[in-house]
N, C-alpha and C positions, 0 to 999 in steps of 0.2 A: 141591433143584436148585442146582447151582453157579452162582454169579454172579461174573464177573471185573470188577474195578474198580480205579481208582487208589486207593492208600491215603491216609489222612489221618494227621496227627500222632498222633491218638488210637489208631491201629492199631499204632504202632511197638512198644510193649511186647509185644504178642501176636506180632508178626513176629519179634522177637528171641527170644522164647520158643520159637517154632517152629524157628528156625535153631539154637538152642543145642545140641541133641543132635548135630547135624551138625558144629558147631564142635568140640565135645568129642571127636568121632570123627575129627577132622582132615579132614573132607570139605569143609568150608567154612572160609574165613578169618574170624576174629572181626571183628565190626563193632560199634562203640560206638553208643549211642543217637544221639549227635551225628552220627556218620558216616552213619547211616541217614537221619536227618532232612535232612542236607545233600544227600543224593542221592535223596530221596523221589520225585522226578519220574521216576526211572529204574525204579521198582518198579511191579508190578501184584500184586494179591492175588486169590485165589479164596476166596469164602465159601460155606459151606453153612449157610444160616440164620444163626445168630449165631456159628457156629464158623469160625475161620480154617482153611481147608483147604489152602492153598498160598500161597507167596510166591516171587516171582522178580524179578530185575532184568536189564535189558538196557541197556547203554551203547552209544550210537551213536558209533563212532570216526571213520567217514567216511560219506558217503551210501550207500556200498556195503558197509560192514563194521561189524558189531556184535559186542559181547562179552557173553556171559551171565555175570553177576557173582555171582549167588546163585540157588539154586533149592532150595526145601525144601517137602516135602509132608507133611501130617499122616499119621501111621501108619494111620489109619482110611480114608484116601482113595486110596491108590495105584491101585486098580482101579476108581475111580469116574469116570474120564474126565478127571482133572485133568491 
């Protein structure tokens, strides 16, 4: 069962690993570990047991406007309701 939660600093390596293939395919911009840590509050992750299923970030620009900054889903998860 998927659980959605805010990430911790310990999740950052797995988050970056999940985003890496999308960065290599130029679907996401690269983000350093430091950049992810600095914006950690903007991210949510979905976990399926111990496995990271998805990661996404949303930056609030104004009270009525937000920007999706990153979205990556584990290849085993796209049809699992993530």
